[in-house]
C-alpha positions as CSV (number, residue, x, y, z in Angstrom):
1,X,153.1,-30.2,20.9
2,X,151.6,-27.3,18.9
3,X,150.5,-29.8,16.4
4,X,148.9,-31.9,18.8
5,X,146.8,-28.8,20.6
6,X,145.7,-27.6,17.0
7,X,144.4,-31.1,16.3
8,X,142.7,-31.3,19.8
9,X,141.4,-27.6,19.1
10,X,139.9,-28.7,15.9
11,X,138.0,-31.7,17.5
12,X,136.5,-29.8,20.1
13,X,135.4,-27.0,17.9
14,X,133.9,-29.6,15.2
15,X,132.1,-31.5,18.0
16,X,130.7,-28.3,19.3
17,X,129.6,-27.1,15.9
18,X,128.3,-30.7,14.9
19,X,126.2,-30.7,18.5
20,X,124.6,-27.6,17.7
21,X,123.9,-28.2,14.2
22,X,122.3,-31.6,15.0
23,X,120.2,-29.8,17.8
24,X,118.9,-27.3,15.6
25,X,118.3,-28.8,12.3
26,X,118.5,-32.7,12.9
27,X,121.7,-33.2,10.7
28,X,124.9,-34.8,11.3
29,X,123.8,-37.5,13.9
30,X,125.0,-35.3,16.9
31,X,128.6,-36.1,17.1
32,X,129.8,-37.6,20.3
33,X,127.7,-35.5,22.9
34,X,124.6,-37.3,21.8
35,X,126.2,-40.7,22.9
36,X,127.0,-39.8,26.4
37,X,124.1,-40.7,28.7
38,X,124.6,-38.3,31.6
39,X,124.4,-35.3,29.2
40,X,121.0,-36.0,28.2
41,X,119.0,-32.8,27.9
42,X,122.1,-30.6,28.2
43,X,123.5,-31.3,24.9
44,X,123.3,-27.4,23.7
45,X,125.3,-26.2,26.8
46,X,127.9,-29.0,26.4
47,X,128.2,-28.1,22.9
48,X,128.7,-24.4,23.7
49,X,131.3,-25.6,26.2
50,X,133.1,-27.6,23.7
51,X,133.4,-24.6,21.4
52,X,134.9,-22.4,24.1
53,X,137.3,-25.0,25.3
54,X,138.3,-25.4,21.7
55,X,138.8,-21.8,20.9
56,X,140.9,-21.7,24.3
57,X,142.9,-24.6,23.4
58,X,143.7,-22.9,19.8
59,X,144.7,-19.7,21.5
60,X,146.9,-21.8,23.6
61,X,148.4,-23.4,20.6
62,X,149.3,-19.8,19.2
63,X,150.9,-19.0,22.4
64,X,152.9,-22.3,22.2
65,X,153.5,-21.5,18.6
66,X,154.9,-18.0,19.1
67,X,156.9,-18.7,22.2
68,X,158.7,-21.3,20.5
69,X,159.8,-19.6,17.5
């Protein structure tokens, strides 16, 4: 379970960073956010939400890890 949460955390954080880097520099193709139609115009906000969610899932992963030890 902790490995899955760690992976999900990594993916969320990576997509958030890629979305922000793409918005401000034009690199990396934008990740998955730029392929979702209803987020058009809100990509920066969605990237920030992904970053925050990734950090939260990572913290939950650490809690699961310490609770099971």
